[in-house]
C-alpha positions as CSV (number, residue, x, y, z in Angstrom):
1,M,46.2,-23.4,-18.2
2,R,49.1,-24.3,-20.0
3,N,50.8,-21.0,-20.4
4,L,50.3,-20.1,-16.9
5,R,52.2,-22.9,-15.2
6,R,55.1,-21.7,-17.9
7,W,54.8,-18.1,-17.0
8,M,54.7,-19.2,-13.2
9,W,57.9,-21.8,-13.6
10,L,60.1,-18.6,-15.2
11,I,59.4,-16.3,-12.7
12,A,60.0,-18.7,-9.9
13,A,63.6,-19.2,-12.0
14,L,63.6,-15.4,-12.5
15,V,63.5,-15.1,-8.6
16,I,66.1,-17.7,-7.8
17,A,68.5,-16.0,-9.7
18,I,68.2,-12.8,-8.3
19,I,68.1,-14.6,-5.4
20,F,71.6,-16.0,-6.1
21,V,73.2,-13.0,-7.8
22,G,72.1,-10.6,-4.9
23,Y,74.1,-14.0,-2.8
24,G,76.9,-13.6,-4.8
25,Y,77.3,-9.6,-4.7
26,T,76.5,-9.5,-0.8
27,K,79.5,-12.1,-0.8
28,H,81.3,-10.5,-2.6
29,I,80.9,-6.8,-0.4
30,E,81.9,-9.0,2.5
31,T,84.8,-11.0,1.1
32,A,86.5,-7.0,-0.1
33,Q,85.0,-5.7,3.3
34,Y,87.4,-8.7,5.4
35,Y,90.1,-7.9,3.4
36,R,89.9,-4.2,3.4
37,N,89.7,-4.6,7.2
38,S,92.5,-7.2,7.7
39,F,94.5,-5.0,5.4
40,Q,94.1,-2.6,7.4
41,Q,94.6,-4.0,11.1
42,G,98.1,-5.4,9.8
43,E,99.2,-2.1,8.7
44,R,98.1,-0.9,12.4
45,A,100.3,-4.1,13.6
46,I,103.3,-3.1,11.3
47,K,103.1,0.0,13.1
48,A,102.9,-0.7,16.5
49,A,106.1,-3.2,16.0
50,K,103.8,-6.2,16.3
51,Y,105.3,-8.3,13.4
52,R,104.0,-11.5,14.6
53,A,100.2,-10.3,14.3
54,A,100.7,-8.3,11.3
55,E,101.9,-11.4,9.6
56,E,99.0,-13.3,10.6
57,H,96.3,-10.3,9.3
58,F,97.8,-10.0,6.1
59,R,97.6,-14.0,5.9
60,N,94.0,-14.0,6.7
61,A,93.7,-11.2,3.3
62,Q,95.3,-13.7,1.4
63,K,92.6,-16.5,2.3
64,R,90.0,-14.0,1.3
65,K,91.6,-12.9,-1.6
66,A,94.0,-15.6,-2.7
67,N,95.1,-14.0,-6.0
68,S,96.1,-10.8,-3.9
69,D,99.8,-10.4,-4.7
70,I,100.1,-7.5,-2.4
71,A,99.5,-9.1,0.1
72,S,101.6,-11.6,-0.4
73,D,104.2,-9.1,-0.7
74,Y,103.8,-7.7,3.1
75,V,103.8,-11.4,4.1
76,K,107.1,-12.3,2.4
77,Q,108.6,-8.5,3.3
78,I,107.3,-9.2,7.0
79,Q,109.0,-13.0,7.2
80,Q,112.4,-11.0,6.2
81,Y,112.2,-8.6,8.4
82,R,111.4,-10.5,11.2
83,A,114.2,-12.9,9.6
84,G,116.5,-10.2,10.1
85,L,115.7,-9.5,13.8
86,Q,115.8,-13.3,14.8
87,A,119.4,-13.6,13.3
88,S,120.5,-9.9,14.8
89,K,119.5,-11.4,18.3
90,Q,121.6,-15.1,17.8
91,G,124.5,-12.9,16.8
92,R,124.1,-14.1,12.9
93,Y,125.0,-10.1,11.6
94,D,125.6,-10.9,8.0
95,D,122.9,-13.4,7.9
96,A,120.6,-10.0,9.6
97,K,122.0,-7.4,7.4
98,A,120.9,-9.2,3.9
99,A,117.4,-10.0,5.8
100,F,117.1,-6.7,6.3
101,N,118.6,-6.0,2.6
102,E,115.6,-7.9,1.1
103,A,112.8,-6.1,3.4
104,A,113.9,-3.1,2.4
105,G,113.9,-3.7,-1.3
106,S,110.4,-4.9,-1.6
107,E,108.3,-2.7,-3.9
108,N,105.3,-3.8,-3.0
109,G,105.7,-3.8,0.7
110,S,105.2,-1.7,3.5
111,P,106.3,1.5,3.5
112,I,107.1,2.1,7.0
113,L,109.2,-1.4,7.3
114,V,110.9,-0.7,4.3
115,R,112.5,2.9,6.5
116,R,113.0,0.5,9.5
117,A,115.1,-2.1,7.4
118,S,117.2,0.0,5.9
119,A,118.0,1.9,8.8
120,K,118.6,-1.7,10.6
121,E,120.7,-2.5,7.3
122,T,122.6,0.5,8.1
123,E,122.9,0.2,11.8
124,L,124.0,-3.3,11.3
125,G,126.4,-2.3,8.9
126,E,128.4,0.2,11.2
127,A,128.0,-2.0,14.2
128,M,130.2,-4.9,11.9
129,R,132.5,-2.2,11.2
130,E,132.9,-0.8,14.9
131,L,132.5,-4.8,16.4
132,K,135.6,-5.2,14.2
133,I,138.2,-2.1,16.0
134,F,137.0,-3.6,18.6
135,Q,137.9,-6.7,18.9
136,K,141.2,-5.9,17.3
137,N,141.9,-3.0,19.7
138,Y,141.3,-5.8,22.5
139,K,143.5,-8.3,21.2
140,K,146.5,-5.8,21.1
141,A,145.0,-5.3,25.2
142,R,145.7,-8.5,25.6
143,I,149.2,-8.1,24.1
144,L,150.4,-5.6,26.2
145,S,148.6,-7.0,28.9
146,S,150.6,-10.0,28.8
147,N,153.6,-8.0,28.4
148,Y,152.7,-6.3,32.2
149,E,152.8,-2.9,30.0
150,Y,149.0,-2.6,32.2
151,T,148.6,1.3,31.4
152,A,148.7,1.0,28.2
153,S,146.5,-2.0,27.8
154,N,144.0,0.0,29.6
155,M,144.7,3.2,27.0
156,K,143.8,0.4,24.2
157,L,140.6,-0.8,26.2
158,A,139.0,3.0,26.6
159,T,138.8,3.1,23.1
160,I,135.6,0.2,23.4
161,L,134.9,0.7,26.8
162,G,134.8,4.7,26.3
163,Y,132.1,4.3,22.9
164,G,128.9,6.1,23.3
165,N,126.6,3.3,21.9
166,I,128.9,0.0,24.1
167,D,126.0,-0.9,25.5
168,K,124.1,-2.1,21.9
169,P,124.1,-6.3,22.2
170,Y,126.0,-6.5,19.5
171,Y,129.0,-5.7,21.7
172,D,128.1,-7.1,24.5
173,E,131.1,-10.2,24.1
174,V,133.8,-7.4,23.9
175,Y,132.6,-5.3,25.7
176,R,132.5,-8.2,28.9
177,K,135.8,-9.3,27.8
178,A,137.2,-6.3,28.1
179,V,135.4,-5.0,31.5
180,K,137.4,-8.2,33.0
181,L,140.8,-7.2,31.3
182,E,140.5,-3.7,33.0
183,A,140.1,-5.2,36.3
184,Y,143.1,-7.4,36.0
185,N,145.2,-4.1,35.3
186,N,143.6,-2.7,37.6
187,R,144.5,-5.1,40.1
188,I,148.1,-5.1,39.4
189,L,148.6,-1.7,39.2
190,A,146.9,-0.9,42.6
191,S,148.4,-3.6,44.0
192,L,152.3,-1.7,42.8
193,G,150.7,1.5,44.0
194,Y,148.9,3.5,41.9
195,R,145.3,4.5,41.9
196,T,143.3,3.4,39.8
197,A,139.8,4.5,37.5
198,T,137.6,2.6,34.9
199,A,137.4,3.7,31.4
200,T,133.8,6.1,32.2
201,D,135.9,8.0,35.1
202,S,137.3,11.3,34.2
203,S,140.2,11.1,35.9
204,S,143.4,9.3,34.9
205,Y,144.2,5.8,34.7
206,E,146.7,6.0,37.1
207,K,148.4,7.4,39.6
208,P,151.4,6.6,41.4
209,I,150.9,7.0,45.3
210,L,153.5,9.1,46.4
211,P,154.4,10.1,50.2
212,S,152.9,13.6,49.8
213,D,149.5,11.7,48.9
214,E,149.7,10.3,52.6
215,T,150.5,14.0,54.0
216,N,148.9,17.3,53.9
217,G,152.3,18.0,52.1
218,P,155.8,16.9,50.6
219,P,158.1,15.0,53.4
220,Q,160.4,17.5,54.8
221,S,164.2,17.5,54.6
222,S,166.0,17.1,57.7
223,G,169.5,16.3,56.4
224,P,171.5,14.6,53.7
225,G,170.9,11.3,55.9
226,D,167.4,11.9,56.2
227,Q,164.2,9.3,54.8
228,S,163.8,11.5,51.9
229,S,167.4,11.4,50.7
230,I,167.2,7.1,50.9
231,N,164.2,7.0,48.9
232,D,165.8,8.8,45.8
233,R,169.1,6.6,45.6
234,P,169.0,4.7,42.5
235,I,167.6,0.9,42.5
236,T,171.0,-1.0,41.5
237,K,170.7,-4.9,40.0
238,E,171.5,-6.2,42.3
239,Q,168.9,-4.7,44.8
240,I,166.0,-5.5,42.0
241,K,168.0,-9.3,41.8
242,R,167.5,-9.7,46.0
243,A,163.7,-8.4,45.5
244,R,163.1,-10.8,43.0
245,R,163.9,-13.5,45.3
246,D,162.0,-11.6,48.4
247,I,158.6,-11.3,46.3
248,A,159.0,-15.0,45.0
249,S,159.7,-16.4,49.0
250,Q,156.0,-14.8,49.2
251,G,154.3,-17.5,46.6
252,I,153.9,-14.9,43.8
253,D,155.1,-15.6,40.5
254,V,158.0,-13.2,40.1
255,A,158.0,-13.9,36.4
256,A,154.8,-11.8,35.6
257,F,157.0,-9.1,36.8
258,R,159.7,-7.1,34.9
259,D,162.3,-5.2,36.4
260,H,160.6,-2.0,36.1
261,D,157.9,-3.4,38.4
262,V,160.3,-4.2,40.3
263,K,161.7,-1.4,41.3
264,E,157.9,0.0,42.2
265,V,158.0,-2.8,44.5
266,I,160.9,-1.5,46.1
267,Q,160.0,2.4,45.8
268,R,157.0,1.5,47.4
269,A,158.7,-0.2,50.4
270,R,161.1,2.8,50.8
271,N,158.4,5.4,50.5
272,N,156.1,3.4,53.4
273,Q,159.3,2.3,55.7
274,M,158.0,-1.7,54.8
275,T,160.3,-4.1,53.5
276,V,159.8,-5.9,50.0
277,K,158.2,-9.4,51.6
278,E,156.0,-6.9,53.3
279,V,155.0,-5.3,50.2
280,A,154.8,-8.7,48.3
281,R,151.9,-10.0,50.9
282,E,149.8,-7.3,49.4
283,F,149.9,-8.7,45.8
284,K,148.5,-11.9,47.0
């Protein structure tokens, strides 16, 4: 009887042990399956550029397999890549380039993110070089414009506005400034009788409005005393001086006009049989 009880206890212990071993094995299988699923979901999220979701999936994988160096590497790489995107969005391009460099250098991270981070780092490097050139050209264009060299200023701005990738966010600020300066230059040129075009137009930046532009042909000469010969007379220093007074009398800052600009005003007045004051009023 005593032996029977002993055998019953042994059998019961064996059954319990089998149950625990089976439970542990089943739990291990479930954990491994959950880890694989989380990892696969994370990889799909990376492929779809859903980086926040990807990071969550790999964190879940970490929870099920705390000693997984690969999941940890993926999480770190995603964080670096996201930091690069955020820094780039905020205009902190040096920080963004450094973050993308770290993400691209991940040995055990996602191959997709390695390629994307490497491409972003290269793109940023090129953008930063171009941006320095654009900023330098814009500064020169401002100086030219302040010296009343509006055509030369627009030509310098064309290197910015005509750039194929100027719509990239890296160039937003210098692009807005360039557009504003070009519009200012064009207003001045138009007031002096020049046709203007933006940098994206195929036509030239400016073209003087001559009498032949207003008619179907060049003005016809009727003799030595006709209007055409009057228009061709040289403009004297005294006429420039008088014209400056006329322009100033219309409430316009004549100091902004070089002698060449004043001559343009006088010539336009001659061509259109107007007074200098009448032409000057158009500047307001």
